[in-house]
PyMOL CGO cylinders between C-alpha atoms (Angstrom):
from pymol import cmd
from pymol.cgo import CYLINDER

trace = [
    CYLINDER, 228.18, 170.41, 102.54, 224.42, 170.99, 103.36, 0.3, 1, 1, 1, 1, 1, 1,
    CYLINDER, 224.42, 170.99, 103.36, 225.15, 174.59, 104.88, 0.3, 1, 1, 1, 1, 1, 1,
    CYLINDER, 225.15, 174.59, 104.88, 226.20, 177.56, 103.05, 0.3, 1, 1, 1, 1, 1, 1,
    CYLINDER, 226.20, 177.56, 103.05, 229.84, 177.90, 102.05, 0.3, 1, 1, 1, 1, 1, 1,
    CYLINDER, 229.84, 177.90, 102.05, 232.47, 180.66, 101.01, 0.3, 1, 1, 1, 1, 1, 1,
    CYLINDER, 232.47, 180.66, 101.01, 235.08, 179.04, 100.69, 0.3, 1, 1, 1, 1, 1, 1,
    CYLINDER, 235.08, 179.04, 100.69, 237.63, 179.69, 97.66, 0.3, 1, 1, 1, 1, 1, 1,
    CYLINDER, 237.63, 179.69, 97.66, 241.35, 178.19, 97.74, 0.3, 1, 1, 1, 1, 1, 1,
    CYLINDER, 241.35, 178.19, 97.74, 244.33, 178.70, 95.70, 0.3, 1, 1, 1, 1, 1, 1,
    CYLINDER, 244.33, 178.70, 95.70, 247.09, 176.51, 95.77, 0.3, 1, 1, 1, 1, 1, 1,
    CYLINDER, 247.09, 176.51, 95.77, 250.27, 177.60, 94.04, 0.3, 1, 1, 1, 1, 1, 1,
    CYLINDER, 250.27, 177.60, 94.04, 253.74, 175.92, 93.41, 0.3, 1, 1, 1, 1, 1, 1,
    CYLINDER, 253.74, 175.92, 93.41, 256.08, 174.72, 90.77, 0.3, 1, 1, 1, 1, 1, 1,
    CYLINDER, 256.08, 174.72, 90.77, 254.74, 171.53, 88.88, 0.3, 1, 1, 1, 1, 1, 1,
    CYLINDER, 254.74, 171.53, 88.88, 255.34, 168.23, 90.51, 0.3, 1, 1, 1, 1, 1, 1,
    CYLINDER, 255.34, 168.23, 90.51, 255.58, 169.67, 94.01, 0.3, 1, 1, 1, 1, 1, 1,
    CYLINDER, 255.58, 169.67, 94.01, 251.88, 168.57, 95.37, 0.3, 1, 1, 1, 1, 1, 1,
    CYLINDER, 251.88, 168.57, 95.37, 249.45, 170.96, 93.99, 0.3, 1, 1, 1, 1, 1, 1,
    CYLINDER, 249.45, 170.96, 93.99, 247.20, 167.86, 93.10, 0.3, 1, 1, 1, 1, 1, 1,
    CYLINDER, 247.20, 167.86, 93.10, 247.91, 165.25, 95.29, 0.3, 1, 1, 1, 1, 1, 1,
    CYLINDER, 247.91, 165.25, 95.29, 246.64, 168.03, 98.04, 0.3, 1, 1, 1, 1, 1, 1,
    CYLINDER, 246.64, 168.03, 98.04, 243.41, 168.89, 96.25, 0.3, 1, 1, 1, 1, 1, 1,
    CYLINDER, 243.41, 168.89, 96.25, 242.76, 165.32, 95.70, 0.3, 1, 1, 1, 1, 1, 1,
    CYLINDER, 242.76, 165.32, 95.70, 243.30, 164.85, 99.37, 0.3, 1, 1, 1, 1, 1, 1,
    CYLINDER, 243.30, 164.85, 99.37, 241.14, 168.09, 100.08, 0.3, 1, 1, 1, 1, 1, 1,
    CYLINDER, 241.14, 168.09, 100.08, 238.15, 166.29, 98.01, 0.3, 1, 1, 1, 1, 1, 1,
    CYLINDER, 238.15, 166.29, 98.01, 239.20, 162.59, 98.61, 0.3, 1, 1, 1, 1, 1, 1,
    CYLINDER, 239.20, 162.59, 98.61, 235.48, 161.94, 100.74, 0.3, 1, 1, 1, 1, 1, 1,
    CYLINDER, 235.48, 161.94, 100.74, 233.22, 164.59, 99.24, 0.3, 1, 1, 1, 1, 1, 1,
    CYLINDER, 233.22, 164.59, 99.24, 230.58, 163.14, 97.08, 0.3, 1, 1, 1, 1, 1, 1,
    CYLINDER, 230.58, 163.14, 97.08, 229.71, 166.17, 94.60, 0.3, 1, 1, 1, 1, 1, 1,
    CYLINDER, 229.71, 166.17, 94.60, 232.66, 167.26, 92.92, 0.3, 1, 1, 1, 1, 1, 1,
    CYLINDER, 232.66, 167.26, 92.92, 233.60, 168.24, 89.28, 0.3, 1, 1, 1, 1, 1, 1,
    CYLINDER, 233.60, 168.24, 89.28, 237.08, 168.57, 88.33, 0.3, 1, 1, 1, 1, 1, 1,
    CYLINDER, 237.08, 168.57, 88.33, 238.00, 170.81, 85.19, 0.3, 1, 1, 1, 1, 1, 1,
    CYLINDER, 238.00, 170.81, 85.19, 241.24, 169.25, 84.32, 0.3, 1, 1, 1, 1, 1, 1,
    CYLINDER, 241.24, 169.25, 84.32, 243.63, 170.44, 81.75, 0.3, 1, 1, 1, 1, 1, 1,
    CYLINDER, 243.63, 170.44, 81.75, 246.28, 167.52, 81.83, 0.3, 1, 1, 1, 1, 1, 1,
    CYLINDER, 246.28, 167.52, 81.83, 244.47, 164.43, 83.58, 0.3, 1, 1, 1, 1, 1, 1,
    CYLINDER, 244.47, 164.43, 83.58, 245.41, 164.61, 86.82, 0.3, 1, 1, 1, 1, 1, 1,
    CYLINDER, 245.41, 164.61, 86.82, 241.98, 163.53, 88.10, 0.3, 1, 1, 1, 1, 1, 1,
    CYLINDER, 241.98, 163.53, 88.10, 242.34, 160.13, 85.57, 0.3, 1, 1, 1, 1, 1, 1,
    CYLINDER, 242.34, 160.13, 85.57, 241.05, 158.63, 88.53, 0.3, 1, 1, 1, 1, 1, 1,
    CYLINDER, 241.05, 158.63, 88.53, 238.45, 155.20, 88.57, 0.3, 1, 1, 1, 1, 1, 1,
    CYLINDER, 238.45, 155.20, 88.57, 236.17, 157.09, 90.70, 0.3, 1, 1, 1, 1, 1, 1,
    CYLINDER, 236.17, 157.09, 90.70, 235.41, 160.03, 88.27, 0.3, 1, 1, 1, 1, 1, 1,
    CYLINDER, 235.41, 160.03, 88.27, 233.18, 160.18, 85.47, 0.3, 1, 1, 1, 1, 1, 1,
    CYLINDER, 233.18, 160.18, 85.47, 235.01, 161.41, 82.81, 0.3, 1, 1, 1, 1, 1, 1,
    CYLINDER, 235.01, 161.41, 82.81, 232.86, 163.74, 80.37, 0.3, 1, 1, 1, 1, 1, 1,
    CYLINDER, 232.86, 163.74, 80.37, 233.53, 166.12, 77.45, 0.3, 1, 1, 1, 1, 1, 1,
    CYLINDER, 233.53, 166.12, 77.45, 230.46, 168.05, 76.62, 0.3, 1, 1, 1, 1, 1, 1,
    CYLINDER, 230.46, 168.05, 76.62, 228.27, 170.19, 78.87, 0.3, 1, 1, 1, 1, 1, 1,
    CYLINDER, 228.27, 170.19, 78.87, 225.34, 167.58, 77.69, 0.3, 1, 1, 1, 1, 1, 1,
    CYLINDER, 225.34, 167.58, 77.69, 227.07, 164.88, 79.36, 0.3, 1, 1, 1, 1, 1, 1,
    CYLINDER, 227.07, 164.88, 79.36, 228.13, 167.33, 82.60, 0.3, 1, 1, 1, 1, 1, 1,
    CYLINDER, 228.13, 167.33, 82.60, 224.68, 168.31, 83.33, 0.3, 1, 1, 1, 1, 1, 1,
    CYLINDER, 224.68, 168.31, 83.33, 223.46, 164.84, 83.36, 0.3, 1, 1, 1, 1, 1, 1,
    CYLINDER, 223.46, 164.84, 83.36, 226.35, 163.78, 85.66, 0.3, 1, 1, 1, 1, 1, 1,
    CYLINDER, 226.35, 163.78, 85.66, 225.33, 167.23, 88.04, 0.3, 1, 1, 1, 1, 1, 1,
    CYLINDER, 225.33, 167.23, 88.04, 221.51, 166.11, 88.01, 0.3, 1, 1, 1, 1, 1, 1,
    CYLINDER, 221.51, 166.11, 88.01, 222.92, 163.24, 90.31, 0.3, 1, 1, 1, 1, 1, 1,
    CYLINDER, 222.92, 163.24, 90.31, 222.55, 163.55, 94.04, 0.3, 1, 1, 1, 1, 1, 1,
    CYLINDER, 222.55, 163.55, 94.04, 226.24, 162.22, 94.08, 0.3, 1, 1, 1, 1, 1, 1,
    CYLINDER, 226.24, 162.22, 94.08, 228.43, 162.63, 91.44, 0.3, 1, 1, 1, 1, 1, 1,
    CYLINDER, 228.43, 162.63, 91.44, 232.55, 163.07, 90.76, 0.3, 1, 1, 1, 1, 1, 1,
    CYLINDER, 232.55, 163.07, 90.76, 232.96, 164.57, 87.55, 0.3, 1, 1, 1, 1, 1, 1,
    CYLINDER, 232.96, 164.57, 87.55, 236.20, 164.78, 85.42, 0.3, 1, 1, 1, 1, 1, 1,
    CYLINDER, 236.20, 164.78, 85.42, 235.64, 167.66, 82.73, 0.3, 1, 1, 1, 1, 1, 1,
    CYLINDER, 235.64, 167.66, 82.73, 238.04, 167.32, 80.06, 0.3, 1, 1, 1, 1, 1, 1,
    CYLINDER, 238.04, 167.32, 80.06, 239.28, 169.78, 77.68, 0.3, 1, 1, 1, 1, 1, 1,
    CYLINDER, 239.28, 169.78, 77.68, 241.76, 168.14, 75.15, 0.3, 1, 1, 1, 1, 1, 1,
    CYLINDER, 241.76, 168.14, 75.15, 241.97, 171.37, 73.66, 0.3, 1, 1, 1, 1, 1, 1,
    CYLINDER, 241.97, 171.37, 73.66, 242.27, 173.97, 76.30, 0.3, 1, 1, 1, 1, 1, 1,
    CYLINDER, 242.27, 173.97, 76.30, 239.26, 175.98, 74.66, 0.3, 1, 1, 1, 1, 1, 1,
    CYLINDER, 239.26, 175.98, 74.66, 238.83, 178.97, 76.92, 0.3, 1, 1, 1, 1, 1, 1,
    CYLINDER, 238.83, 178.97, 76.92, 235.25, 179.58, 75.93, 0.3, 1, 1, 1, 1, 1, 1,
    CYLINDER, 235.25, 179.58, 75.93, 234.35, 175.96, 76.80, 0.3, 1, 1, 1, 1, 1, 1,
    CYLINDER, 234.35, 175.96, 76.80, 235.71, 176.94, 80.26, 0.3, 1, 1, 1, 1, 1, 1,
    CYLINDER, 235.71, 176.94, 80.26, 233.53, 179.65, 80.18, 0.3, 1, 1, 1, 1, 1, 1,
    CYLINDER, 233.53, 179.65, 80.18, 230.45, 177.77, 79.07, 0.3, 1, 1, 1, 1, 1, 1,
    CYLINDER, 230.45, 177.77, 79.07, 231.70, 174.82, 81.88, 0.3, 1, 1, 1, 1, 1, 1,
    CYLINDER, 231.70, 174.82, 81.88, 231.50, 177.73, 84.60, 0.3, 1, 1, 1, 1, 1, 1,
    CYLINDER, 231.50, 177.73, 84.60, 228.23, 179.30, 83.12, 0.3, 1, 1, 1, 1, 1, 1,
    CYLINDER, 228.23, 179.30, 83.12, 226.65, 175.77, 83.50, 0.3, 1, 1, 1, 1, 1, 1,
    CYLINDER, 226.65, 175.77, 83.50, 228.31, 174.67, 86.82, 0.3, 1, 1, 1, 1, 1, 1,
    CYLINDER, 228.31, 174.67, 86.82, 226.58, 177.68, 88.62, 0.3, 1, 1, 1, 1, 1, 1,
    CYLINDER, 226.58, 177.68, 88.62, 223.15, 176.64, 87.62, 0.3, 1, 1, 1, 1, 1, 1,
    CYLINDER, 223.15, 176.64, 87.62, 223.87, 174.08, 90.79, 0.3, 1, 1, 1, 1, 1, 1,
    CYLINDER, 223.87, 174.08, 90.79, 224.27, 173.81, 94.29, 0.3, 1, 1, 1, 1, 1, 1,
    CYLINDER, 224.27, 173.81, 94.29, 226.10, 172.23, 96.96, 0.3, 1, 1, 1, 1, 1, 1,
    CYLINDER, 226.10, 172.23, 96.96, 229.62, 170.54, 95.33, 0.3, 1, 1, 1, 1, 1, 1,
    CYLINDER, 229.62, 170.54, 95.33, 233.08, 171.68, 94.78, 0.3, 1, 1, 1, 1, 1, 1,
    CYLINDER, 233.08, 171.68, 94.78, 234.54, 172.85, 91.53, 0.3, 1, 1, 1, 1, 1, 1,
    CYLINDER, 234.54, 172.85, 91.53, 238.52, 172.00, 90.83, 0.3, 1, 1, 1, 1, 1, 1,
    CYLINDER, 238.52, 172.00, 90.83, 240.16, 174.13, 88.20, 0.3, 1, 1, 1, 1, 1, 1,
    CYLINDER, 240.16, 174.13, 88.20, 243.61, 172.32, 87.61, 0.3, 1, 1, 1, 1, 1, 1,
    CYLINDER, 243.61, 172.32, 87.61, 246.31, 174.55, 86.37, 0.3, 1, 1, 1, 1, 1, 1,
    CYLINDER, 246.31, 174.55, 86.37, 243.57, 177.57, 85.94, 0.3, 1, 1, 1, 1, 1, 1,
    CYLINDER, 243.57, 177.57, 85.94, 246.30, 179.95, 84.58, 0.3, 1, 1, 1, 1, 1, 1,
    CYLINDER, 246.30, 179.95, 84.58, 245.53, 178.21, 81.14, 0.3, 1, 1, 1, 1, 1, 1,
    CYLINDER, 245.53, 178.21, 81.14, 242.16, 179.78, 81.13, 0.3, 1, 1, 1, 1, 1, 1,
    CYLINDER, 242.16, 179.78, 81.13, 242.56, 183.31, 82.41, 0.3, 1, 1, 1, 1, 1, 1,
    CYLINDER, 242.56, 183.31, 82.41, 245.14, 186.05, 82.95, 0.3, 1, 1, 1, 1, 1, 1,
    CYLINDER, 245.14, 186.05, 82.95, 246.03, 188.66, 85.54, 0.3, 1, 1, 1, 1, 1, 1,
    CYLINDER, 246.03, 188.66, 85.54, 243.89, 190.98, 83.89, 0.3, 1, 1, 1, 1, 1, 1,
    CYLINDER, 243.89, 190.98, 83.89, 241.44, 188.42, 82.33, 0.3, 1, 1, 1, 1, 1, 1,
    CYLINDER, 241.44, 188.42, 82.33, 238.67, 186.46, 83.57, 0.3, 1, 1, 1, 1, 1, 1,
    CYLINDER, 238.67, 186.46, 83.57, 236.04, 184.97, 81.42, 0.3, 1, 1, 1, 1, 1, 1,
    CYLINDER, 236.04, 184.97, 81.42, 232.64, 186.14, 82.34, 0.3, 1, 1, 1, 1, 1, 1,
    CYLINDER, 232.64, 186.14, 82.34, 231.12, 182.67, 83.79, 0.3, 1, 1, 1, 1, 1, 1,
    CYLINDER, 231.12, 182.67, 83.79, 234.35, 182.22, 86.16, 0.3, 1, 1, 1, 1, 1, 1,
    CYLINDER, 234.35, 182.22, 86.16, 233.79, 185.61, 87.10, 0.3, 1, 1, 1, 1, 1, 1,
    CYLINDER, 233.79, 185.61, 87.10, 229.99, 185.33, 88.06, 0.3, 1, 1, 1, 1, 1, 1,
    CYLINDER, 229.99, 185.33, 88.06, 231.61, 181.77, 90.16, 0.3, 1, 1, 1, 1, 1, 1,
    CYLINDER, 231.61, 181.77, 90.16, 234.46, 183.97, 91.88, 0.3, 1, 1, 1, 1, 1, 1,
    CYLINDER, 234.46, 183.97, 91.88, 232.12, 186.50, 92.98, 0.3, 1, 1, 1, 1, 1, 1,
    CYLINDER, 232.12, 186.50, 92.98, 228.54, 184.88, 93.81, 0.3, 1, 1, 1, 1, 1, 1,
    CYLINDER, 228.54, 184.88, 93.81, 229.56, 181.17, 93.51, 0.3, 1, 1, 1, 1, 1, 1,
    CYLINDER, 229.56, 181.17, 93.51, 229.14, 181.12, 97.46, 0.3, 1, 1, 1, 1, 1, 1,
    CYLINDER, 229.14, 181.12, 97.46, 225.57, 181.71, 97.31, 0.3, 1, 1, 1, 1, 1, 1,
    CYLINDER, 225.57, 181.71, 97.31, 224.87, 178.61, 95.52, 0.3, 1, 1, 1, 1, 1, 1,
    CYLINDER, 224.87, 178.61, 95.52, 227.19, 176.90, 97.88, 0.3, 1, 1, 1, 1, 1, 1,
    CYLINDER, 227.19, 176.90, 97.88, 230.04, 176.40, 95.52, 0.3, 1, 1, 1, 1, 1, 1,
    CYLINDER, 230.04, 176.40, 95.52, 233.24, 175.53, 96.88, 0.3, 1, 1, 1, 1, 1, 1,
    CYLINDER, 233.24, 175.53, 96.88, 236.21, 176.84, 94.52, 0.3, 1, 1, 1, 1, 1, 1,
    CYLINDER, 236.21, 176.84, 94.52, 239.60, 174.96, 94.39, 0.3, 1, 1, 1, 1, 1, 1,
    CYLINDER, 239.60, 174.96, 94.39, 241.83, 176.53, 91.61, 0.3, 1, 1, 1, 1, 1, 1,
    CYLINDER, 241.83, 176.53, 91.61, 246.00, 175.15, 91.15, 0.3, 1, 1, 1, 1, 1, 1,
    CYLINDER, 246.00, 175.15, 91.15, 247.92, 177.25, 89.10, 0.3, 1, 1, 1, 1, 1, 1,
    CYLINDER, 247.92, 177.25, 89.10, 252.04, 177.30, 88.88, 0.3, 1, 1, 1, 1, 1, 1,
    CYLINDER, 252.04, 177.30, 88.88, 252.42, 181.00, 87.87, 0.3, 1, 1, 1, 1, 1, 1,
    CYLINDER, 252.42, 181.00, 87.87, 250.76, 182.91, 91.01, 0.3, 1, 1, 1, 1, 1, 1,
    CYLINDER, 250.76, 182.91, 91.01, 251.22, 186.65, 88.57, 0.3, 1, 1, 1, 1, 1, 1,
    CYLINDER, 251.22, 186.65, 88.57, 249.07, 184.85, 86.17, 0.3, 1, 1, 1, 1, 1, 1,
    CYLINDER, 249.07, 184.85, 86.17, 246.33, 184.49, 87.64, 0.3, 1, 1, 1, 1, 1, 1,
    CYLINDER, 246.33, 184.49, 87.64, 243.09, 186.80, 88.14, 0.3, 1, 1, 1, 1, 1, 1,
    CYLINDER, 243.09, 186.80, 88.14, 243.71, 189.50, 90.53, 0.3, 1, 1, 1, 1, 1, 1,
    CYLINDER, 243.71, 189.50, 90.53, 239.80, 189.05, 91.13, 0.3, 1, 1, 1, 1, 1, 1,
    CYLINDER, 239.80, 189.05, 91.13, 240.35, 185.41, 92.27, 0.3, 1, 1, 1, 1, 1, 1,
    CYLINDER, 240.35, 185.41, 92.27, 243.31, 186.46, 94.56, 0.3, 1, 1, 1, 1, 1, 1,
    CYLINDER, 243.31, 186.46, 94.56, 241.25, 189.17, 96.05, 0.3, 1, 1, 1, 1, 1, 1,
    CYLINDER, 241.25, 189.17, 96.05, 238.25, 186.77, 97.06, 0.3, 1, 1, 1, 1, 1, 1,
    CYLINDER, 238.25, 186.77, 97.06, 240.56, 183.80, 98.16, 0.3, 1, 1, 1, 1, 1, 1,
    CYLINDER, 240.56, 183.80, 98.16, 239.63, 182.66, 101.55, 0.3, 1, 1, 1, 1, 1, 1,
    CYLINDER, 239.63, 182.66, 101.55, 242.52, 180.13, 101.52, 0.3, 1, 1, 1, 1, 1, 1,
    CYLINDER, 242.52, 180.13, 101.52, 246.09, 180.02, 99.87, 0.3, 1, 1, 1, 1, 1, 1,
    CYLINDER, 246.09, 180.02, 99.87, 248.76, 176.95, 99.81, 0.3, 1, 1, 1, 1, 1, 1,
    CYLINDER, 248.76, 176.95, 99.81, 252.16, 177.58, 98.70, 0.3, 1, 1, 1, 1, 1, 1,
    CYLINDER, 252.16, 177.58, 98.70, 253.98, 175.10, 97.37, 0.3, 1, 1, 1, 1, 1, 1,
    CYLINDER, 253.98, 175.10, 97.37, 257.65, 175.30, 96.96, 0.3, 1, 1, 1, 1, 1, 1,
    CYLINDER, 257.65, 175.30, 96.96, 258.08, 178.44, 94.04, 0.3, 1, 1, 1, 1, 1, 1,
    CYLINDER, 258.08, 178.44, 94.04, 262.12, 179.37, 92.98, 0.3, 1, 1, 1, 1, 1, 1,
    CYLINDER, 262.12, 179.37, 92.98, 261.11, 182.15, 90.60, 0.3, 1, 1, 1, 1, 1, 1,
    CYLINDER, 261.11, 182.15, 90.60, 262.19, 185.22, 92.04, 0.3, 1, 1, 1, 1, 1, 1,
    CYLINDER, 262.19, 185.22, 92.04, 259.37, 187.21, 90.34, 0.3, 1, 1, 1, 1, 1, 1,
    CYLINDER, 259.37, 187.21, 90.34, 256.46, 184.93, 91.44, 0.3, 1, 1, 1, 1, 1, 1,
    CYLINDER, 256.46, 184.93, 91.44, 257.84, 185.39, 95.25, 0.3, 1, 1, 1, 1, 1, 1,
    CYLINDER, 257.84, 185.39, 95.25, 257.84, 189.11, 94.86, 0.3, 1, 1, 1, 1, 1, 1,
    CYLINDER, 257.84, 189.11, 94.86, 254.08, 189.40, 93.44, 0.3, 1, 1, 1, 1, 1, 1,
    CYLINDER, 254.08, 189.40, 93.44, 253.97, 186.42, 96.60, 0.3, 1, 1, 1, 1, 1, 1,
    CYLINDER, 253.97, 186.42, 96.60, 255.32, 188.92, 98.85, 0.3, 1, 1, 1, 1, 1, 1,
    CYLINDER, 255.32, 188.92, 98.85, 252.65, 191.47, 98.43, 0.3, 1, 1, 1, 1, 1, 1,
    CYLINDER, 252.65, 191.47, 98.43, 249.69, 189.01, 99.72, 0.3, 1, 1, 1, 1, 1, 1,
    CYLINDER, 249.69, 189.01, 99.72, 251.81, 186.55, 102.20, 0.3, 1, 1, 1, 1, 1, 1,
    CYLINDER, 251.81, 186.55, 102.20, 252.55, 188.15, 105.26, 0.3, 1, 1, 1, 1, 1, 1,
    CYLINDER, 252.55, 188.15, 105.26, 255.08, 185.09, 106.10, 0.3, 1, 1, 1, 1, 1, 1,
    CYLINDER, 255.08, 185.09, 106.10, 258.65, 185.06, 104.71, 0.3, 1, 1, 1, 1, 1, 1,
    CYLINDER, 258.65, 185.06, 104.71, 258.70, 184.32, 100.78, 0.3, 1, 1, 1, 1, 1, 1,
    CYLINDER, 258.70, 184.32, 100.78, 262.10, 182.49, 101.46, 0.3, 1, 1, 1, 1, 1, 1,
    CYLINDER, 262.10, 182.49, 101.46, 260.14, 179.80, 103.63, 0.3, 1, 1, 1, 1, 1, 1,
    CYLINDER, 260.14, 179.80, 103.63, 258.39, 179.25, 100.40, 0.3, 1, 1, 1, 1, 1, 1,
    CYLINDER, 258.39, 179.25, 100.40, 261.11, 179.18, 98.35, 0.3, 1, 1, 1, 1, 1, 1,
    CYLINDER, 261.11, 179.18, 98.35, 262.96, 176.22, 100.78, 0.3, 1, 1, 1, 1, 1, 1,
    CYLINDER, 262.96, 176.22, 100.78, 259.97, 173.79, 100.62, 0.3, 1, 1, 1, 1, 1, 1,
    CYLINDER, 259.97, 173.79, 100.62, 260.87, 170.28, 100.14, 0.3, 1, 1, 1, 1, 1, 1,
    CYLINDER, 260.87, 170.28, 100.14, 258.01, 167.84, 97.41, 0.3, 1, 1, 1, 1, 1, 1,
    CYLINDER, 258.01, 167.84, 97.41, 254.74, 167.63, 98.93, 0.3, 1, 1, 1, 1, 1, 1,
    CYLINDER, 254.74, 167.63, 98.93, 255.55, 170.47, 101.84, 0.3, 1, 1, 1, 1, 1, 1,
    CYLINDER, 255.55, 170.47, 101.84, 252.96, 173.38, 101.72, 0.3, 1, 1, 1, 1, 1, 1,
    CYLINDER, 252.96, 173.38, 101.72, 252.25, 176.81, 103.85, 0.3, 1, 1, 1, 1, 1, 1,
    CYLINDER, 252.25, 176.81, 103.85, 248.40, 177.11, 104.31, 0.3, 1, 1, 1, 1, 1, 1,
    CYLINDER, 248.40, 177.11, 104.31, 247.91, 181.00, 104.62, 0.3, 1, 1, 1, 1, 1, 1,
    CYLINDER, 247.91, 181.00, 104.62, 243.92, 181.78, 105.40, 0.3, 1, 1, 1, 1, 1, 1,
    CYLINDER, 243.92, 181.78, 105.40, 243.25, 185.28, 104.06, 0.3, 1, 1, 1, 1, 1, 1,
]
cmd.load_cgo(trace, "trace")
């Protein structure tokens, strides 16, 4: 990833439909990855596990790194500090699994807001997963370059998606497990 990138992906869908699997596929051959992991989805042998800012900073100073930041307590303040720290580095992928655990439709921490708005200047590609599209920051949706939809059944979620997706939301409702629709915004 040596050139400046401007990619921010959001992967939406019910639990166990393939969001994390797709994220792992998207980053499988990348050598500079940080995964902010809320539920141990990135508990893989090639990821170093860290739980402090100091450990994360040490790992990110290496030429290559695949790091899983484990946040046992779903601490919003810790999430914001991680966002602030990773912003000081360049040229990597930052995954936020279950981003709706740390942000809401109208709330986004200052550190994450900076990443959303300016991370591209640091060549930071962002990939977020969530189950509830209406519960992630509108600012995140507004800056998204790629959306991936897995099956979503909830009528209110489908209605929300209908406001941003120009396809037929009934296709999203009918998707089988591990199948998705990719929508470039």
